C-alpha positions as CSV (number, residue, x, y, z in Angstrom):
1,M,-8.3,-9.5,-16.6
2,I,-11.4,-7.9,-18.2
3,T,-9.9,-8.5,-21.7
4,S,-9.3,-12.2,-20.9
5,A,-12.8,-12.6,-19.6
6,F,-14.2,-11.0,-22.7
7,R,-12.2,-13.3,-24.9
8,D,-13.6,-16.3,-23.0
9,F,-17.1,-15.0,-23.3
10,R,-16.7,-14.3,-27.0
11,S,-15.3,-17.8,-27.7
12,R,-18.2,-19.4,-25.8
13,A,-20.7,-17.2,-27.6
14,I,-19.4,-18.1,-31.0
15,L,-19.2,-21.8,-30.2
16,A,-22.8,-21.7,-28.9
17,F,-24.0,-19.9,-32.0
18,I,-22.3,-22.4,-34.3
19,T,-23.8,-25.3,-32.4
20,C,-27.3,-23.9,-32.4
21,S,-27.1,-23.1,-36.1
22,I,-26.0,-26.7,-36.9
23,L,-28.8,-28.1,-34.7
24,A,-31.3,-25.8,-36.4
25,L,-30.3,-27.0,-39.9
26,I,-30.3,-30.6,-38.9
27,S,-33.7,-30.2,-37.2
28,H,-35.0,-28.7,-40.4
29,R,-33.7,-31.4,-42.6
30,I,-35.2,-34.2,-40.5
31,G,-38.6,-32.5,-40.4
32,L,-38.7,-31.2,-36.8
33,M,-39.8,-27.8,-38.2
34,D,-42.6,-29.2,-40.3
35,V,-46.2,-28.2,-39.5
36,S,-49.5,-29.5,-40.9
37,L,-53.2,-28.8,-40.6
38,D,-56.0,-31.4,-41.0
39,L,-58.7,-29.5,-42.9
40,L,-61.2,-32.2,-42.0
41,S,-60.5,-32.0,-38.3
42,S,-63.5,-31.0,-36.1
43,N,-61.3,-28.3,-34.7
44,T,-61.0,-26.7,-38.1
45,L,-64.0,-27.7,-40.2
46,V,-67.2,-25.9,-39.4
47,D,-69.7,-27.6,-41.7
48,I,-70.0,-29.9,-44.8
49,E,-72.6,-29.3,-47.6
50,N,-73.3,-30.6,-51.0
51,H,-74.7,-28.6,-53.9
52,D,-75.9,-29.4,-57.4
53,E,-77.2,-27.5,-60.5
54,G,-78.7,-28.3,-63.9
55,G,-79.1,-32.0,-64.7
56,M,-77.3,-33.1,-61.5
57,H,-78.9,-34.4,-58.3
58,S,-76.7,-35.0,-55.3
59,T,-76.8,-36.5,-51.8
60,L,-74.2,-36.3,-49.0
61,E,-73.0,-39.2,-46.9
62,L,-70.6,-39.2,-43.9
63,N,-69.2,-42.6,-42.9
64,N,-66.1,-43.6,-41.0
65,H,-64.3,-40.3,-41.5
66,L,-65.1,-40.5,-45.2
67,I,-67.1,-37.8,-47.0
68,T,-69.0,-39.0,-50.0
69,V,-71.2,-37.0,-52.3
70,A,-73.3,-39.1,-54.8
71,C,-74.3,-37.3,-57.9
72,T,-76.7,-38.6,-60.5
73,F,-76.5,-37.0,-64.0
74,S,-79.4,-37.5,-66.2
75,V,-79.9,-34.5,-68.4
76,T,-77.2,-33.5,-70.8
77,S,-78.8,-30.6,-72.6
78,T,-78.1,-28.1,-69.8
79,F,-75.0,-27.0,-67.8
80,S,-74.6,-29.3,-64.8
81,L,-72.4,-29.5,-61.8
82,C,-72.1,-31.3,-58.5
83,N,-69.9,-30.2,-55.7
84,L,-68.8,-30.9,-52.1
85,K,-68.4,-27.8,-49.9
86,L,-66.2,-27.7,-46.8
87,K,-67.1,-24.6,-44.7
88,Y,-64.5,-22.8,-42.5
89,S,-66.4,-19.7,-41.5
90,H,-68.8,-19.7,-38.5
91,N,-70.7,-16.7,-39.6
92,E,-71.4,-16.1,-43.3
93,N,-71.9,-12.4,-42.7
94,I,-68.6,-11.9,-41.1
95,K,-66.8,-14.3,-43.4
96,Q,-63.9,-15.0,-41.1
97,G,-62.2,-18.1,-42.2
98,I,-58.7,-19.7,-41.7
99,D,-55.4,-18.4,-42.9
100,L,-53.5,-21.0,-45.0
101,S,-51.0,-18.6,-46.5
102,D,-48.1,-19.9,-44.4
103,Y,-48.4,-23.5,-45.8
104,Q,-46.3,-24.5,-48.8
105,S,-48.4,-27.5,-50.0
106,F,-51.5,-29.5,-49.5
107,E,-52.3,-33.2,-49.8
108,I,-55.7,-34.5,-51.0
109,V,-56.7,-38.2,-50.9
110,A,-59.8,-38.9,-52.9
111,S,-61.5,-41.4,-55.4
112,I,-64.5,-41.3,-57.8
113,K,-66.7,-43.9,-59.3
114,S,-68.1,-42.7,-62.6
115,P,-69.4,-43.9,-66.0
116,I,-66.1,-42.7,-67.6
117,E,-62.5,-43.8,-66.9
118,Q,-61.2,-40.4,-65.7
119,T,-63.3,-37.6,-64.3
120,N,-62.2,-34.0,-64.2
121,I,-62.3,-32.4,-60.7
122,K,-61.8,-28.8,-59.9
123,L,-60.6,-27.8,-56.4
124,Y,-61.4,-24.3,-55.2
125,F,-59.9,-22.5,-52.1
126,R,-62.4,-19.7,-51.8
127,N,-60.9,-16.6,-50.1
128,N,-63.0,-13.8,-48.7
129,N,-61.6,-10.3,-48.9
130,P,-63.4,-6.9,-48.4
131,A,-61.6,-5.6,-51.5
132,Y,-63.6,-7.8,-53.8
133,S,-66.0,-10.0,-51.8
134,R,-69.7,-9.1,-51.3
135,E,-72.2,-10.7,-48.9
136,D,-75.0,-10.8,-51.5
137,V,-72.9,-12.5,-54.2
138,A,-71.8,-16.0,-53.3
139,V,-69.2,-16.3,-56.1
140,S,-67.5,-13.0,-55.2
141,D,-65.0,-14.9,-53.0
142,K,-61.7,-15.3,-54.9
143,F,-61.5,-18.8,-56.5
144,N,-57.9,-20.0,-56.0
145,T,-58.1,-23.2,-58.0
146,I,-56.4,-26.2,-59.5
147,E,-57.7,-29.0,-61.7
148,F,-56.9,-32.7,-61.6
149,K,-58.4,-36.0,-62.7
150,L,-59.6,-38.9,-60.5
151,R,-60.1,-42.6,-61.2
152,D,-61.9,-45.3,-59.3
153,Q,-58.9,-46.2,-57.2
154,V,-57.9,-44.0,-54.2
155,T,-55.5,-41.3,-55.4
156,T,-53.2,-39.2,-53.3
157,L,-52.1,-35.8,-54.7
158,E,-49.4,-33.6,-53.3
159,V,-49.7,-30.1,-54.7
160,P,-47.6,-27.1,-53.8
161,T,-49.7,-24.0,-53.1
162,K,-47.7,-22.1,-55.7
163,A,-49.4,-24.3,-58.3
164,L,-52.7,-22.8,-57.5
165,F,-54.0,-20.1,-59.8
166,V,-56.9,-17.7,-59.8
167,A,-59.9,-18.9,-61.9
168,Q,-60.0,-16.9,-65.1
169,W,-63.8,-16.8,-65.3
170,W,-63.8,-15.2,-61.8
171,K,-61.4,-12.5,-62.8
172,K,-63.5,-11.6,-65.8
173,E,-66.8,-11.8,-63.9
174,R,-65.5,-9.6,-61.1
175,N,-63.5,-7.3,-63.3
176,I,-60.4,-7.9,-61.2
177,G,-57.2,-6.0,-62.2
178,Y,-53.6,-7.0,-61.8
179,E,-53.4,-5.9,-58.1
180,Q,-55.9,-8.5,-56.9
181,S,-55.2,-11.3,-59.5
182,H,-52.7,-13.2,-57.4
183,V,-53.4,-16.3,-55.3
184,D,-54.6,-15.4,-51.8
185,L,-55.1,-18.0,-49.1
186,S,-55.2,-15.6,-46.1
187,N,-58.9,-16.0,-45.3
188,I,-60.3,-19.3,-46.7
189,V,-64.0,-19.6,-46.0
190,L,-64.8,-22.5,-48.3
191,I,-63.0,-25.4,-50.0
192,E,-65.0,-26.9,-52.9
193,L,-64.5,-30.1,-54.9
194,V,-66.5,-29.8,-58.1
195,I,-67.5,-32.4,-60.7
196,D,-67.7,-29.9,-63.6
197,D,-69.2,-30.2,-67.0
198,A,-70.1,-33.9,-67.0
199,K,-70.9,-35.3,-70.5
200,V,-71.9,-38.9,-69.8
201,P,-75.2,-39.6,-67.9
202,G,-74.9,-41.9,-64.9
203,D,-73.9,-42.1,-61.2
204,Y,-70.8,-40.2,-60.0
205,L,-69.7,-41.1,-56.5
206,L,-66.9,-38.7,-55.2
207,T,-65.2,-39.8,-51.9
208,L,-62.9,-37.5,-50.0
209,H,-60.6,-39.4,-47.6
210,S,-58.5,-36.5,-46.3
211,I,-57.2,-33.1,-47.1
212,K,-54.2,-31.7,-45.2
213,M,-52.1,-28.5,-45.5
214,S,-48.3,-29.0,-45.0
215,G,-45.6,-26.5,-44.4
216,E,-42.5,-25.5,-42.4
217,I,-42.1,-23.1,-39.6
218,I,-39.4,-21.6,-41.7
219,S,-38.1,-22.6,-45.1
220,E,-34.5,-23.6,-45.4
221,P,-33.4,-20.6,-47.4
222,D,-35.2,-18.4,-44.8
223,L,-33.5,-20.3,-42.0
224,L,-30.1,-19.7,-43.6
225,M,-31.0,-16.0,-44.0
226,L,-32.1,-15.9,-40.3
227,I,-28.8,-17.5,-39.2
228,L,-26.8,-15.0,-41.2
229,F,-28.9,-12.2,-39.7
230,L,-28.4,-13.5,-36.2
231,L,-24.6,-13.9,-37.0
232,F,-24.5,-10.2,-38.0
233,V,-26.4,-9.2,-34.8
234,M,-24.1,-11.3,-32.7
235,I,-21.0,-9.7,-34.3
236,V,-22.5,-6.2,-33.7
237,L,-23.3,-7.0,-30.1
238,L,-19.9,-8.6,-29.5
239,T,-18.3,-5.5,-31.0
240,I,-20.3,-3.2,-28.8
241,R,-19.5,-5.4,-25.8
242,Q,-15.8,-5.3,-26.7
243,K,-16.0,-1.6,-27.1
244,N,-17.6,-1.2,-23.8
245,S,-15.1,-3.6,-22.2
246,L,-12.2,-1.7,-23.6
247,K,-13.8,1.6,-22.5
248,K,-14.2,0.2,-19.0
249,I,-10.6,-1.0,-19.0
250,S,-9.4,2.4,-20.1
251,T,-11.5,4.3,-17.6
252,T,-11.2,1.9,-14.6
253,D,-8.4,1.5,-12.1
254,Q,-7.5,-2.2,-12.1
255,L,-6.3,-2.2,-8.5
256,T,-9.3,-0.6,-6.8
257,G,-12.1,-0.9,-9.3
258,L,-12.6,2.9,-9.1
259,L,-12.6,5.3,-12.0
260,N,-9.0,6.2,-13.1
261,R,-7.9,9.7,-14.1
262,R,-9.2,9.2,-17.7
263,G,-12.5,7.9,-16.4
264,M,-13.0,10.8,-14.1
265,I,-12.2,13.3,-16.8
266,S,-14.6,11.6,-19.1
267,K,-17.4,11.6,-16.5
268,V,-16.7,15.3,-15.7
269,N,-16.7,16.3,-19.4
270,K,-20.2,14.7,-19.7
271,E,-21.8,15.8,-16.5
272,F,-19.9,18.5,-14.6
273,K,-21.0,21.6,-16.5
274,S,-24.7,20.8,-16.3
275,T,-24.5,19.5,-12.7
276,V,-22.4,22.4,-11.2
277,A,-24.9,25.0,-12.5
278,H,-27.8,23.5,-10.6
279,H,-26.3,21.6,-7.7
280,S,-23.8,22.1,-4.9
281,M,-20.5,20.1,-5.4
282,S,-18.1,18.9,-2.7
283,L,-14.7,17.7,-3.9
284,F,-12.4,15.7,-1.6
285,Y,-8.7,15.3,-2.7
286,F,-6.6,13.0,-0.5
287,D,-3.5,10.9,-0.5
288,V,-1.8,8.5,1.9
289,D,0.8,10.0,4.2
290,D,4.3,8.6,3.7
291,F,3.1,6.0,1.3
292,K,6.6,5.5,-0.1
293,K,7.8,4.5,3.4
294,I,5.0,1.9,3.6
295,N,6.0,0.5,0.2
296,D,9.7,0.4,1.2
297,T,8.9,-1.2,4.6
298,Y,6.3,-3.8,3.6
299,G,6.6,-4.1,-0.2
300,H,4.5,-3.1,-3.1
301,V,2.1,-6.0,-2.7
302,V,1.1,-4.8,0.8
303,G,1.0,-1.3,-0.5
304,D,-1.5,-2.2,-3.2
305,E,-3.6,-4.1,-0.8
306,L,-3.5,-1.1,1.5
307,L,-4.8,1.2,-1.2
308,A,-7.6,-1.2,-1.9
309,A,-8.5,-1.5,1.8
310,I,-8.6,2.3,2.2
311,C,-10.9,2.6,-0.8
312,Q,-13.3,0.0,0.8
313,K,-13.2,2.0,4.0
314,V,-14.2,5.2,2.1
315,I,-16.9,3.4,0.1
316,G,-18.3,1.9,3.3
317,L,-18.4,5.3,4.9
318,L,-20.2,6.7,1.8
319,S,-22.8,4.0,2.2
320,E,-23.1,4.5,5.9
321,M,-23.8,8.3,5.4
322,H,-26.1,7.6,2.4
323,L,-23.9,9.5,0.0
324,N,-22.9,6.6,-2.3
325,T,-25.6,7.3,-4.9
326,Q,-24.5,10.8,-5.5
327,S,-20.7,10.3,-5.5
328,S,-18.0,9.7,-8.1
329,F,-14.8,8.2,-6.7
330,A,-11.5,7.9,-8.6
331,R,-7.9,7.0,-8.1
332,L,-5.9,9.5,-10.0
333,A,-2.4,8.0,-9.7
334,G,-0.3,6.2,-7.1
335,D,-1.9,7.0,-3.7
336,E,-3.9,10.1,-4.9
337,F,-7.7,9.9,-4.9
338,V,-10.5,12.3,-5.7
339,L,-14.1,12.0,-4.6
340,M,-16.9,14.3,-5.8
341,I,-20.3,14.3,-4.1
342,T,-23.3,16.2,-5.5
343,D,-25.8,18.0,-3.2
344,C,-23.8,17.4,0.0
345,D,-24.2,20.4,2.3
346,N,-21.1,22.0,3.7
347,H,-21.7,20.8,7.2
348,K,-22.1,17.2,6.0
349,A,-19.0,17.5,3.8
350,V,-16.9,18.6,6.8
351,E,-18.4,15.8,8.9
352,F,-17.5,13.2,6.1
353,S,-13.9,14.6,5.9
354,R,-13.5,14.2,9.7
355,R,-15.0,10.7,9.6
356,I,-12.6,9.6,6.9
357,I,-9.6,10.7,9.0
358,D,-11.1,9.0,12.1
359,V,-11.9,5.7,10.3
360,L,-8.3,5.4,9.2
361,V,-6.8,6.0,12.7
362,D,-6.8,2.3,13.5
363,P,-4.2,0.1,11.7
364,L,-5.4,-1.8,8.7
365,A,-4.8,-5.6,8.5
366,V,-3.3,-6.5,5.1
367,S,-1.4,-9.7,4.2
368,G,-1.1,-10.5,7.9
369,C,0.5,-7.1,8.7
370,E,-1.0,-4.4,10.9
371,V,-0.2,-1.2,8.9
372,K,-0.7,2.1,10.5
373,V,-1.8,4.6,7.9
374,G,-3.0,8.2,7.7
375,I,-4.2,10.4,5.0
376,S,-4.1,14.1,4.3
377,L,-7.3,15.5,2.8
378,G,-8.3,18.7,1.1
379,L,-12.0,19.8,0.8
380,A,-13.4,22.3,-1.6
381,Y,-17.0,23.0,-2.5
382,S,-19.0,25.0,-4.9
383,N,-22.6,26.2,-4.2
384,G,-23.8,27.1,-7.7
385,E,-20.9,29.4,-8.6
386,K,-19.4,29.3,-12.0
387,I,-16.3,27.2,-11.6
388,T,-14.6,24.5,-13.7
389,F,-13.7,21.1,-12.4
390,Q,-10.0,21.8,-12.7
391,E,-10.4,24.9,-10.6
392,L,-12.4,23.0,-7.9
393,M,-9.8,20.2,-7.9
394,S,-7.0,22.7,-7.7
395,R,-8.6,24.2,-4.6
396,A,-9.0,20.8,-3.0
397,D,-5.4,19.9,-3.9
398,S,-4.2,23.2,-2.4
399,A,-6.1,22.4,0.8
400,M,-4.6,18.9,0.9
401,F,-1.1,20.4,0.5
402,C,-1.8,22.7,3.4
403,A,-3.0,19.8,5.5
404,K,0.3,18.0,4.8
405,Q,2.3,21.1,5.7
406,Q,0.4,21.4,9.0
407,G,1.4,17.9,10.1
408,K,-0.4,15.3,8.0
409,G,-3.2,13.0,9.2
410,Q,-5.8,15.7,8.9
411,F,-8.1,17.5,6.6
412,K,-8.1,21.2,5.5
413,L,-11.0,23.1,4.1
414,F,-10.3,25.5,1.2
415,D,-11.5,28.9,2.7
416,D,-10.7,32.6,2.3
417,S,-7.5,32.4,4.2
418,L,-6.2,29.5,2.1
419,A,-7.3,31.4,-1.0
420,S,-5.3,34.4,0.1
421,A,-2.3,32.1,0.7
422,I,-2.7,30.6,-2.8
423,Y,-3.0,34.1,-4.3
424,F,0.2,35.1,-2.5
425,K,2.0,32.1,-3.9
426,K,0.7,32.7,-7.4
427,T,1.8,36.3,-7.1
428,I,5.3,35.2,-5.9
429,A,5.5,32.7,-8.8
430,E,4.7,35.4,-11.3
431,N,7.2,37.7,-9.8
432,L,9.9,34.9,-10.0
433,K,9.1,34.4,-13.7
434,N,9.5,38.1,-14.3
435,A,12.7,38.2,-12.3
436,L,14.1,35.5,-14.5
437,L,13.2,37.5,-17.6
438,E,14.5,40.8,-16.2
439,N,17.7,39.2,-14.8
440,E,16.8,40.5,-11.3
441,F,18.5,37.6,-9.4
442,T,21.9,38.0,-7.7
443,L,24.3,35.7,-5.9
444,R,25.8,35.8,-2.4
445,F,28.7,33.7,-1.4
446,M,29.0,32.1,2.1
447,P,32.6,31.3,2.8
448,I,33.4,27.9,4.2
449,F,36.5,27.7,6.3
450,T,39.0,24.9,6.9
451,C,38.9,24.1,10.6
452,S,42.6,23.7,10.9
453,D,43.7,27.1,9.6
454,L,40.4,28.9,9.0
455,K,41.1,29.6,5.4
456,P,38.1,30.1,3.1
457,T,38.6,27.2,0.7
458,R,35.0,26.6,-0.1
459,L,31.9,28.8,-0.9
460,E,28.3,28.1,-0.5
461,V,26.4,29.8,-3.4
462,L,23.2,31.5,-2.3
463,I,20.5,33.2,-4.4
464,R,18.8,36.5,-3.7
465,C,16.1,38.3,-5.7
466,E,16.5,42.1,-6.1
467,S,13.1,42.7,-7.7
468,T,11.1,45.5,-6.2
469,A,8.1,43.3,-6.2
470,M,10.0,40.7,-4.2
471,K,11.2,43.0,-1.5
472,G,11.3,41.2,1.9
473,I,10.7,37.8,0.3
474,T,13.6,35.6,1.3
475,P,14.8,32.4,-0.4
476,D,13.3,30.2,2.3
477,I,9.9,31.6,1.2
478,F,10.2,31.8,-2.6
479,I,12.2,28.6,-3.2
480,P,9.4,26.2,-2.1
481,I,6.9,28.3,-4.2
482,A,9.2,28.0,-7.2
483,E,9.2,24.2,-6.7
484,D,5.4,24.1,-6.4
485,F,5.0,26.1,-9.6
486,G,7.6,24.4,-11.7
487,I,10.0,27.3,-11.9
488,I,12.8,25.9,-9.8
489,E,14.6,24.1,-12.7
490,Q,15.1,27.4,-14.4
491,I,16.3,29.0,-11.2
492,D,18.7,26.1,-10.5
493,L,20.2,26.4,-14.0
494,W,20.5,30.2,-13.6
495,V,22.4,29.8,-10.3
496,I,24.7,27.1,-11.8
497,E,25.4,29.1,-15.0
498,T,26.0,32.4,-13.2
499,T,28.4,30.6,-10.8
500,F,30.3,29.0,-13.7
501,D,30.5,32.4,-15.4
502,N,32.0,34.0,-12.3
503,I,34.5,31.2,-11.8
504,N,35.6,31.5,-15.4
505,K,35.9,35.3,-15.4
506,H,37.4,35.9,-11.9
507,F,39.5,32.8,-11.5
508,L,40.2,30.7,-14.5
509,A,40.7,33.6,-16.9
510,V,43.3,35.1,-14.6
511,N,45.0,31.8,-13.7
512,R,43.8,31.9,-10.1
513,T,42.8,28.7,-8.3
514,P,39.1,29.1,-7.3
515,P,37.6,27.7,-4.1
516,I,35.2,24.8,-4.4
517,C,31.7,26.1,-5.0
518,C,28.8,24.4,-3.2
519,I,25.6,24.9,-5.1
520,N,22.2,23.9,-3.7
521,I,19.9,22.1,-6.0
522,S,16.2,21.3,-5.6
523,A,15.0,17.8,-4.8
524,I,13.0,18.1,-8.1
525,E,16.2,17.7,-10.0
526,L,16.5,14.1,-8.7
527,T,13.5,13.3,-11.0
528,N,14.7,15.4,-13.9
529,D,16.3,13.1,-16.4
530,S,17.7,16.0,-18.4
531,F,19.5,17.7,-15.5
532,P,22.9,15.8,-15.7
533,K,23.1,16.5,-19.4
534,Q,22.3,20.2,-18.8
535,L,25.0,20.4,-16.1
536,E,27.6,18.7,-18.3
537,K,26.9,21.1,-21.2
538,L,27.4,24.1,-18.9
539,I,30.7,22.6,-17.5
540,E,31.9,22.3,-21.1
541,K,30.7,25.7,-22.1
542,Y,32.6,27.5,-19.3
543,F,35.6,25.1,-19.1
544,I,34.9,24.3,-15.4
545,P,36.8,21.5,-13.8
546,P,34.1,19.3,-12.3
547,S,36.2,18.8,-9.2
548,L,35.5,22.5,-8.3
549,I,31.7,21.9,-8.1
550,E,29.8,20.3,-5.2
551,L,26.1,20.0,-5.5
552,E,24.1,20.1,-2.2
553,I,20.9,18.2,-1.6
554,T,19.0,18.1,1.6
555,E,18.8,14.9,3.6
556,T,15.0,14.9,3.4
557,C,15.3,14.5,-0.4
558,L,16.6,11.0,0.1
559,I,13.6,9.9,2.1
560,E,11.5,10.0,-1.1
561,A,14.4,8.9,-3.4
562,D,13.6,6.1,-5.8
563,D,15.5,4.3,-8.5
564,T,15.4,7.3,-10.8
565,S,16.8,9.6,-8.1
566,F,19.7,7.2,-7.4
567,R,20.4,6.8,-11.2
568,I,20.6,10.6,-11.5
569,L,22.9,11.0,-8.5
570,N,25.2,8.4,-10.0
571,E,25.2,10.2,-13.4
572,L,26.2,13.4,-11.6
573,K,29.0,11.5,-9.9
574,K,30.2,10.2,-13.3
575,I,30.5,13.8,-14.5
576,G,33.0,14.4,-11.7
577,V,31.2,16.7,-9.4
578,S,30.9,15.9,-5.7
579,L,27.7,15.6,-3.7
580,A,26.9,17.0,-0.3
581,L,24.1,16.0,2.1
582,D,22.8,19.3,3.6
583,D,21.1,19.6,7.0
584,F,22.3,16.2,7.9
585,G,20.7,14.7,11.0
586,T,17.2,16.2,10.5
587,G,16.0,13.6,8.0
588,Y,16.5,10.6,10.3
589,T,18.6,8.8,7.8
590,A,20.0,5.6,9.3
591,F,23.8,5.9,9.6
592,N,24.2,2.5,8.0
593,Q,22.3,3.7,4.9
594,L,25.0,6.2,4.1
595,I,26.9,3.6,2.2
596,N,24.0,3.4,-0.3
597,Y,24.2,7.1,-1.1
598,P,26.8,8.4,-3.5
599,V,27.7,11.4,-1.3
600,D,31.1,12.9,-0.5
601,C,30.2,15.3,2.3
602,L,27.9,15.7,5.3
603,K,26.8,19.1,6.4
604,I,25.9,19.0,10.1
605,D,22.6,20.9,10.6
606,R,22.9,24.2,12.4
607,A,20.4,23.0,15.1
608,F,22.9,20.5,16.4
609,V,25.8,23.0,16.2
610,A,23.7,25.6,18.1
611,D,23.1,23.0,20.8
612,I,26.8,22.4,21.5
613,D,27.7,22.6,25.2
614,P,31.1,21.1,26.0
615,N,30.0,20.8,29.7
616,D,27.0,18.7,28.8
617,P,27.8,15.5,26.9
618,S,24.2,15.0,26.0
619,K,24.3,18.2,24.0
620,T,27.2,17.0,21.8
621,T,26.2,13.4,21.2
622,M,24.7,14.0,17.8
623,V,27.6,16.1,16.5
624,N,30.1,13.5,17.8
625,A,28.2,10.7,16.1
626,I,27.9,12.4,12.8
627,V,31.7,13.3,12.6
628,S,32.6,9.8,13.8
629,I,30.4,8.0,11.2
630,A,31.5,10.4,8.4
631,K,35.2,9.6,9.1
632,S,34.4,5.8,9.0
633,Y,32.8,6.3,5.6
634,K,35.6,8.7,4.6
635,L,33.2,11.6,4.1
636,V,34.0,15.3,4.5
637,T,32.1,17.1,7.4
638,I,31.0,20.7,7.5
639,G,29.5,22.3,10.6
640,E,26.8,24.8,9.7
641,G,25.6,27.9,11.6
642,V,28.7,28.5,13.8
643,E,27.8,31.5,16.0
644,T,30.3,31.4,18.8
645,Q,33.9,30.8,19.6
646,E,32.9,27.9,21.8
647,Q,31.1,26.1,19.0
648,L,34.1,26.7,16.7
649,D,36.6,25.3,19.2
650,Y,34.5,22.2,19.9
651,L,34.2,21.4,16.2
652,R,37.9,21.8,15.7
653,T,38.4,19.6,18.8
654,I,36.5,16.7,17.3
655,S,38.2,17.1,13.9
656,C,35.3,18.5,11.9
657,D,36.8,19.3,8.5
658,Y,35.1,22.6,7.7
659,V,32.9,25.3,9.3
660,Q,30.7,28.1,8.2
661,G,28.5,30.6,10.0
662,F,28.0,34.3,10.8
663,Y,30.7,34.1,13.5
664,L,33.2,33.7,10.7
665,S,31.5,35.5,7.8
666,K,28.1,36.5,6.6
667,P,27.1,35.8,2.9
668,L,29.2,38.2,0.7
669,L,28.7,40.0,-2.6
670,L,31.3,39.0,-5.2
671,D,33.4,42.1,-4.7
672,D,33.5,41.6,-0.9
673,L,34.4,37.9,-1.5
674,M,37.3,38.8,-3.8
675,T,38.5,41.2,-1.1
676,L,38.4,38.4,1.5
677,L,40.2,36.0,-0.7
678,N,42.9,38.6,-1.6
679,K,43.6,39.1,2.1
680,Q,44.3,35.4,2.4
């Protein structure tokens, strides 16, 4: 959108520039940029004088805007002259005249009656300049001159100012060098018309009709140069504007108008180090609870509008609490947001967090829908301590994760207890990495029995860690930590490969039919595009028939499943392995959705098995429903957590296919498993 707007602006700017340039050139050609100055105007001319020397005698007459000087020449034996002086300086001591340097030509209209056919006239533009002019020497002003001849009839002369030259006698008399020998019209104090060196006695009547300066505001070559210069400037400005527009596009989230991840990082790189050293920083990290459900229920359009509405609520709250001028707000990705506020005391930061949660309690109206929404928020702050932005954001992210684990729709402050919990998780993560390197994991095998004859025809593969540093840390603790720290993929592959190796060595190599091995995999594998290929390579490496392998995923995995997850599940099915839905009944999957999932087996959660009471129908409703629906979809059922004979008998009564639990067998080491199988 911004790029399109910039293209429109650029097109309009170029069109406007071309139009203005053409109009400027046309205006110049038709004379709209011409300027003139009437040197005989009362606004310009200060005084008029006549002057004579030698055998000349002169008088001055002013009549009907004409200036006439009558000169009578009677003595020819001496040097004689007669001149007309037009004065343009109010104060002779100051000698401040008029600037004619910007005019390109002048026009003089004059005539002369004299005893001869043509009379030589000299025209002087006298320029005063402190570099060469003296108050006590009248002829020290520079004589910019031109000579021409006049006749009896009125003559109009148009003379370019570049035709003027500096009088040679003046340069010699004033001993002027090259630097000051050029024409100068910047301070004209006098203009003189001189009848010089008359030879024939008689009356000379010089009449000046007008004298005007003409010029252009700008010459055509200069106008073209100006247009080219402005074109260059426009190109530079458009380039800068485009660069800024592209930068804004690359650093702005198009949906909400906030900074995006790149924009936030750029801002942080420029400002954070200097800011955090001298100011307190509060960082809020939050996302929308169950946003995928909202998208699935209402559609992505409503989801996008909801995100924009949430942002407006937060921005409104910032303004209400007078925090907007000291905040930086960014949408990192999807429904994840980060807000950084400078110089917000801890009490106010906590209050702001609470207000955000409260503001979003009421449903938001988007696209005609009332959408109930909640957010989980983590808060971390720094009071002048040395900390990087990534560390501060990691703290806030950890606090948000804790808020989600504690029930969503709330905020959590990063404090010492949370820091201890994070330290504990990091320690466990490091121990898990070391356990992988030192081969300190082992497997246990939980037998799964056929309900009809209680034969152990299946095994659930379980992992244990024998590392001294991991003593007392059970899988239900370290598996989620492994998922959080990106170690779970390595653990999954270790379990799969070790299981395949055992199947190969203890069954296939001795021509013994192995039981079906049920291996738990993390929900993360449903976003791991390389997992199906890795599994297929291990199957080929250990010559494992795919029908012997069943991969277990929890029902809650499917709540967040997307197109990628279903594609990976189908790729696993194509390999030939079967898929089981573990802990079924706890994820609230609608029974009619089972047809959409490529699963082969439902494992009834132990909570429902533990609740079985044949004398109370309400306690068996869920188990009955699961078995019934599974049979209608031709799915295998396994009852987990069987602890009593009563539970076992009931599951057998309703035709559950398989059972497992401590009543039948605890998880076994490989040797104990082989002993159990040998007894069978």
